[in-house]
N, C-alpha and C positions, 0 to 999 in steps of 0.2 A: 686139499685140507678139508677136514670134516668139521662142520660147525654144529654143535648140539643145540637143538631147539629148546628154548626156555619154557618150562612148564607154566601153565596159567596159574595165577595166584590162588584161585579158588580150588584148583586141583591139589596144590600143595597143602592148603588148609585142611582139605578133606583127608589127605593122606596122614597128616600129623594127628588129626583127631582120631582116626582109626588106629594109628600106632599107639596113641596114648590110652585109648580104651583097651587095646590088647595088652599093653603093659600092666594096666591096673588089674585086669582079669588074671593075668599070669601071677602077679604078686599075691593076689587073693588066694589063688590055688596053692601057691607055695606055702603061704602062711597057714592055711587050713590043713595042709599036709604036714605041718610041724616044722617047717624050715625056719631057721633063725635068720631073719632078714637083716638083723644088725651086723651079721658077719659079712653080708654083701654090701654094707654101707647104705642100706635102705631103712628109713624110719619105719617102725612097726605100724601096720594099718589096723586100727581097732575094728573088730567085726561087730556089726549091729546085733543086738541081742535077739531081734525078731527073725533072724534068718533071711534078711532081705537079699543077701548075695546068692542064696541057694534057691530061692523060689520066687519066680517073677510074679506070682499071684499075691504075694505078701503086701505090696503097696495097695492093691485093690481091697484086700481084706482089711487092712488098717484104715483105709478111707471109709469103708462101710461102717466099721465100728465107731469111727469118729463122728460120722453123720448121726448115728443113733445116740451117742453120748451127748452131742450138741443139742439134740431135740429134748433130751431129758434135763439137761442143764437149763435150757430155755423155759421148761415147764417147772423149774425149781423142784425137780424130782430126782436129782442126782444121787440121793441117798438110797434109791432103789437099784442102782446099777450093780450091786453085788448079788442080787437075787438070781437064783437058778431054779429049775424045776425041783431039784432035790431039796430045796429049802421050803417048799410048799407043803401044806398038810392036805389030807384027803378032801377036806371041804372045798379046797381051791382047785380041785380036779386036775392035778398035774399030768396024769396019764392021758386024759382027753386032750389037753393042750399039746403035749408031746407028740401024740399021734397026728394031730392036725398039722403041726409044724412039719412033720416028716412028709405029709402029703403035699404041702406047699413047696417044699424044697424039690421034691420029685417033679411036680408040675412045672416048676421054674426050669429045671434041667431039660425037660421035654418041650419047653415053650408052649405048654398046654394050659388050658383053663382048669383051675382046681375044682375037684368034684364038690367039695364043700367050700363055697367061696367066702362066707362070712361067719363070724362067731359072735354071738351076743351073750354077754356075761352080766346078768342082773343079780342084784343082791342088796341087802340092807346096808346102810351107811356103816363103814368101818369093818365090813366082813372080810376084807382082804382081796377085793376085786383088782384094785390097782397094782398091788404087789404081784398078783398072779399074772397080769398082763405085762408087767415090767419084766418078770422072769421070761415070759414068751419073747419079748423084744430082745432081751439080752442074748437068749439062745439063738434067735433067728439071725441077729446081726453077725453071729459067729459062724453061721452055716450058709453064708453066701447071699443073704437077702438084704436089700436096702430097706431099712425100717425107720419109720418116723412115729413120734408120739406127740399128741397134742390134745388138750382139753377142748371139748366142743365149744364152750363159751369163748375160749381163747382164740380159736380159729376164726370165729365170727368177728371178734374184735380186730384181729390182724387183717381181716379182709377190708377193713375201712381205710381210707387214705391216711398215710403217714402214721399208722398205728402199729406196724410190725417192727420187730427188732432187726438189728443189723442193716438198717436202711433198705429192707426188702420192700418192693412194690407190692400192691395188692395182687397183681398178676403173678409175680414170683411166689407169693405165698400159696396161691392156688396150685401152681405147677408143682411146688414142693410136696404137697400133700395128696395131689391127685395121681402123680406118676410114680411114687415110691412102690416097691414090691409089696410091702405090708404096712398098713396104717393102723395104729392103735388110737382110736378116738375115745378118749376117756370122758366119763360123765355125760353121756348122750342126753341132751335136753336138760342138763344141769343148769340151775339159775334161770330157767325159763318157765313160763306159765302160759295159760291160754291166751294171754295178751301178746304173745310173741309177735314181733314185727314181721311184715312181709319180707323185709330184707333177710331176717334170720331164717325164715322158711325157705326162701329162694336159694340162699347160699347153701343150706343143708341139703336140699334136694339136688342141687348141682354137684356137690361133693360126692354124695352117695351114689347118685345115678351115674356119674362119670366113672367111678371106680367099678361099679357093677358092669357097665357096658364094656369096659376095657378088660374085665376079668381079673382085676387086681383085688386081692383079699383084704378085708378090714376086720379088726376085732373091736367090739364096742363094749364098754361097761356102762351101766346105768343103775340108778337107784329106783327108777320108776317101773311100774308094770307096763305091759304093752297097751292094755286098755284098763280104764278105771272099773272097779268092781262095785256093784250096787251095795249100798250100805257101808262102804269103806271110804275113808277120807283119801284125798289125794287124786291127782290127775294121772292119766296114762299117756304114753308117748303119742298115741293116736289123737289125743285132744290137742296136742301142741303142733304136731307135724302133719296130721291128716291121714286118712285111711289109705290113700294111694301109696304114699311113700312107705308107710309101715308094712303094707301088704307086699310091696316089691322087696323090701328088706328081709322080711320073714321068709319069703319064697326061696331065698338063696342063702339062708343062714341056719346054723346049728345053735341051739340054746343050751347054755351051760350055767345053771344056777349055782351061785356061791352062797352057802348058808353059814350060820354061826353067829356068835355074839360079836358085839362091837369091840374090835381089838384095840381101839384107841382109848377106851375107858380105863381109868385106874383100877387096880385090883381091889382097892379099898376106897370107900367114899371119902372125899376130901372134907376136912373139918374147917369150914370158914369161920 
């Protein structure tokens, strides 16, 4: 008499899981091929609108987009999420931004350091710098890059204990903005003056130096000149962060000036 050996429980579980996965896949193929599953006694399986069943890269693409959207929501800038290069005017240099993004995507595919590592976008208040860089982030997040957005002053605040959203630690905040493929650091040196604390300078140097050393690109917007001009009011970035950091930043950056009137001003003077 032959006695059949009993299969181990974990082997049965694995077999059932594989069978279930195969059945789900076959049902999906049948449905996408036009088969009427109701005739087979099988409930219809709704197909995700984003094509998840057809492209294994879709979950990663969705995750990258959600990371970008989350950073824009945290910055209270989610109204900028609809901007694309096509929405920018010539003053906002859409072609320059588009070409730079293409070079970053190619460098990412080759695991190479971008030829132009950083982009500095100076311009007057309200000239459209943030909208231009938001368009850059929106496009980049759809082209395979992990992109983050944060205001310079906000980053410094979040680096202090128990100041970041979502219960992030100071270390997690640093990792989030140091390791992303593309960082958009808005309003560089905004809300800072020559009395900037040693903490602010140290944290800024650490963030910028770490990204440059790792070959990770950063786009900066700022209302300030690089250096103050004789006879002109206002400080320059060098007055706040020092010559060493500015020189290191400029050596690896392309300058894109955004000109034009303040887009935030009403078309007609308000009558108070």
